[in-house]
C-alpha positions in Angstrom: -42.8 -29.4 34.5 -39.2 -29.2 35.7 -37.8 -29.4 32.2 -40.2 -26.6 31.1 -39.1 -24.4 33.9 -35.4 -25.0 33.0 -36.0 -24.1 29.4 -37.9 -20.9 30.5 -35.0 -20.1 32.8 -32.7 -20.2 29.7 -35.0 -17.8 27.9 -34.9 -15.4 30.9 -31.1 -15.8 31.1 -30.7 -14.9 27.4 -33.0 -11.8 27.8 -31.1 -10.6 30.9 -27.7 -11.1 29.2 -28.3 -7.8 27.4 -28.7 -6.0 30.8 -31.2 -5.3 33.6 -34.9 -5.4 32.8 -38.0 -4.5 34.6 -40.5 -7.4 35.1 -42.9 -6.2 32.5 -40.2 -5.8 29.9 -38.7 -9.2 30.8 -42.1 -10.8 30.3 -42.5 -9.1 26.9 -39.0 -10.0 25.9 -39.4 -13.7 26.8 -43.1 -14.0 25.8 -43.7 -16.1 28.9 -46.8 -16.1 31.0 -46.5 -14.5 34.4 -46.6 -17.9 36.1 -43.9 -19.3 33.8 -41.8 -16.2 34.2 -41.9 -16.3 38.0 -41.1 -20.0 38.0 -38.1 -19.4 35.8 -37.0 -16.5 38.0 -37.3 -18.7 41.1 -35.1 -21.3 39.5 -32.4 -18.7 38.6 -32.7 -17.1 42.1 -32.3 -20.5 43.8 -29.1 -21.0 41.8 -27.9 -17.5 42.8 -27.8 -16.3 39.2 -30.1 -13.3 39.3 -30.3 -10.2 41.5 -33.5 -8.2 42.2 -33.6 -4.5 42.8 -36.7 -2.4 43.7 -36.9 1.2 42.3 -40.0 2.8 43.5 -42.8 0.4 42.6 -40.8 -1.3 39.9 -38.8 -4.5 40.2 -35.7 -4.9 38.1 -33.8 -8.1 37.5 -30.2 -8.6 36.4 -27.7 -11.4 36.2 -25.2 -11.8 39.0 
């Protein structure tokens, strides 16, 4: 499971390298399930590599 999360974190990283994305757009760009997306985001957040911003009801993620 750890390896899968790491691979998915790489997919998220690549998608975010083009700029900030809203969670729904990031999910669509990576084609990950919600569970896998949030696990990958947790991995990247723990490493301090992503930043979260709330705008209204939307959550945007970008690379640090």
